[in-house]
N, C-alpha and C positions, 0 to 999 in steps of 0.2 A: 551424534550431538556431543561437543566440546564442554566437558565441565569445567567451570572457571572456580579459581581457589578466590578467598575473602581477600588476599591482596590483590588478585587482579582487578577483582570487582572494584575495591575502593581507589586502586588507581584507574582505571576507568572511570571513574566519579570523579575526579579532580579534574579531569580533561573534559568531561559531558556537564551540560546542562544537569541542573539535581533532577529535573523532574523525567529527564531522559533516562536518566540510570532507573529510575524506579520502573519505567516503561518497559524498557529493553530488559531488565531484569520478568516483568513479567511475560512478556511478548518473546523473549528468545531463549527464556530457560525453563521456567513454569508451564506456557502453553504447549509447548511439543511434548515436554514431560508427560504431561495429563492426556492429550490428543494423540499421542506417536505416530506413525507413518501417515494419518490422516491429514495431520497438523495445515497443509497448503488446502485442503479443498474445504476444509472446516473453517478454516480461514476466508477463504471466499465467499462461501454462504454466510457467512458472520457480517461479511460486507457487505453482503446486500440487502441483509437485517438490518443493519445501521441505516441504510440509505431508505428504508422504507420508512422507517421511524423519525427520519431528518428527511423531508423532502425538499429538495432544491429548486431553484426557477431559471437558472443562468451558469454559464461557465464562470462567473465571477465568484458567486456564491459557493461553487463547488471548491475553488480553489482557498476563498477563505475558509472554508469549512477544513481543506486539508490543513492550512496552517494554523487553525484553532485547535486541531485534535495533534499538533506537534508531529504531522505524517510526513511533511515538507513545502515546498512550492510547486505548485502543477504549473506548466507551461501548455496550450495548445500549439503543437511544431506545424502539422498537417491536418488537413478535413480534406476529404472528397464526399462523394455521395452515400457509401457507405462503409466507410471506414475515418478516425480519427485518432493522431497519435499525440500523445502526450509526454513531456519528459517531466521528472517530478527530482529535484533537489533535497537531498536531506540529510541533516546531520547523524541520521540514522548510517546511512553506506557507510562511514568514515568508522564507526563501531565496528561494523558486521563484516567488513571486509578486511578490516587488522585482524578480528576473531575467527576467520574462515569459517563463521557460522554460516548456517542456509540462509539463503537469502529470499527468505519469505515477505512480498509485496501482495500476498493475494489477499487479505482484506482491506488494502486498497484499492486492490483490482476490482475486487466483487463489488463495493461502496461505487469506483467509478464507472462499472458496468450498470448497474441499477441506475443511479442517477444520468445517466445519457440513454439509458433505455425511458425514462421519465420524458427525458426532451424530446426524443424520436419518434415515441409513439411504435417503435419496435423493439422485439426480442434483440437483446444486447447480448457482447461478449468480451471480455476484457481477458487479455496475456500480458503479463510482466516479461520485461527483459532486464534485469540488472545490466548496467554500464559499468564495470567495477574500476576503469582506469578513469573515467571521466566522475566519480562519485555519484551518478544519476541513476534514475530507472525510468526507464521507456515501457509507458502500455501503449498497447494497441487495444482500439476498440473497434469491433466490428457490428454490426446491422444487417438487416433483410428487412430492407421495404415490404416484402411478399409477408412477412412473419410479424403483422403487426399485433397490436394490444386491443 
């Protein structure tokens, strides 16, 4: 993990929303220092926990939650009988790509997996795929209709 100097943090604060600076400070620097190599797995389960505390009833509500949480804007791109693909555009991608920090969007992936699990009534998993050049994140969400809740 790259350590940031106070000058780097201040410079990034000038180009980002002040709310995003605090968010990234906690998410990009503090949590990985506390959680270590298990950061992605813990963030995924933390996302599922947040979804259980904030159950939503539609894809529109999920997108609204993503925006309110300052995670980004979520768009459903493809859906078939057992899989959905979403793209998330986020101002966080810019800072994460520039700093070459870890691209953990596992919190969002876990949250999305749990929300889709509620909607589909089947055990669900989500996988993140950062698209660095496009400054987006793709999420693949899969479920098995045979593995119902």
